[in-house]
C-alpha positions as CSV (number, residue, x, y, z in Angstrom):
1,X,139.0,129.1,87.3
2,X,136.2,131.5,86.8
3,X,136.2,134.5,85.2
4,X,134.0,137.5,86.5
5,X,132.3,139.2,83.4
6,X,133.6,142.8,83.0
7,X,132.4,145.7,80.9
8,X,135.7,147.0,78.9
9,X,135.3,151.0,79.4
10,X,139.0,152.7,77.5
11,X,141.2,150.8,75.4
12,X,143.6,153.2,73.6
13,X,147.2,152.8,72.0
14,X,149.2,155.6,71.3
15,X,153.3,154.7,69.7
16,X,154.8,158.1,69.6
17,X,157.4,159.7,67.3
18,X,160.3,158.6,69.7
19,X,159.4,154.9,69.6
20,X,158.0,155.4,72.7
21,X,154.4,153.7,73.5
22,X,151.5,154.2,76.1
23,X,148.8,152.1,75.9
24,X,145.9,152.5,78.5
25,X,143.4,149.4,79.0
26,X,140.6,150.1,81.6
27,X,137.6,147.6,82.9
28,X,134.8,148.4,84.9
29,X,134.8,144.4,87.0
30,X,131.4,143.6,89.0
31,X,133.1,142.7,92.3
32,X,136.4,144.0,93.4
33,X,139.7,142.3,92.4
34,X,141.0,141.4,96.0
35,X,142.5,143.1,97.7
36,X,141.4,146.2,96.0
37,X,138.3,148.0,96.9
38,X,137.1,149.8,93.5
39,X,135.9,147.7,91.1
40,X,138.1,148.9,87.9
41,X,140.7,146.5,86.8
42,X,143.3,148.7,84.8
43,X,146.5,148.4,83.4
44,X,148.5,152.0,82.0
45,X,151.8,151.4,80.4
46,X,154.3,153.9,79.5
47,X,158.1,152.3,77.5
48,X,160.2,152.6,74.6
49,X,162.6,149.8,72.9
50,X,160.8,147.0,75.3
51,X,161.2,148.7,78.4
52,X,158.7,149.6,81.0
53,X,159.3,153.1,81.9
54,X,156.2,153.9,83.5
55,X,153.5,151.1,84.8
56,X,150.2,151.8,87.2
57,X,147.9,148.6,87.8
58,X,146.1,146.1,90.1
59,X,146.3,142.4,90.6
60,X,145.1,139.5,92.6
61,X,146.4,139.6,95.5
62,X,149.1,143.0,94.8
63,X,145.9,145.0,94.7
64,X,146.5,148.7,93.3
65,X,150.3,149.6,92.7
66,X,152.8,151.0,90.5
67,X,156.0,150.8,88.6
68,X,158.4,152.9,87.6
69,X,161.7,151.9,86.0
70,X,162.6,149.2,88.6
71,X,160.9,150.6,91.3
72,X,156.9,149.4,92.6
73,X,155.4,150.7,95.1
74,X,151.8,150.9,96.2
75,X,149.7,152.8,95.1
76,X,146.2,154.7,96.9
77,X,143.5,154.2,93.8
78,X,140.5,157.0,94.8
79,X,138.9,157.5,91.3
80,X,139.5,156.9,87.8
81,X,139.7,160.6,86.7
82,X,143.0,160.5,89.4
83,X,144.3,157.5,88.1
84,X,144.6,158.9,84.9
85,X,145.9,162.2,85.7
86,X,148.9,160.4,88.0
87,X,149.6,158.4,85.8
88,X,150.1,161.2,82.8
89,X,152.1,163.4,85.7
90,X,154.2,160.6,86.1
91,X,154.8,160.0,81.9
92,X,155.4,163.7,81.6
93,X,158.2,163.7,84.4
94,X,160.0,160.3,83.6
95,X,163.0,161.1,83.1
96,X,166.4,157.9,82.5
97,X,168.0,157.8,85.7
């Protein structure tokens, strides 16, 4: 397996008073991760007690997608700024089903 050189753009972890956690990791890669058309690799996570509540990520073969609790759906990536705004909105609006 060959790894591409990448530039780390953001890596942040926040543990909130209620015990929930937000973690953001964002890389710029020299070539898109198929089937993505953009040159970013990311993992945005919100969870509590080891349970994922909201996650956005892109992986080889799956492309851009998000998880809301147990539901997984495609995500239409446009810009890094919009990705972060969409994630923040989903975290802010998340509530137990």
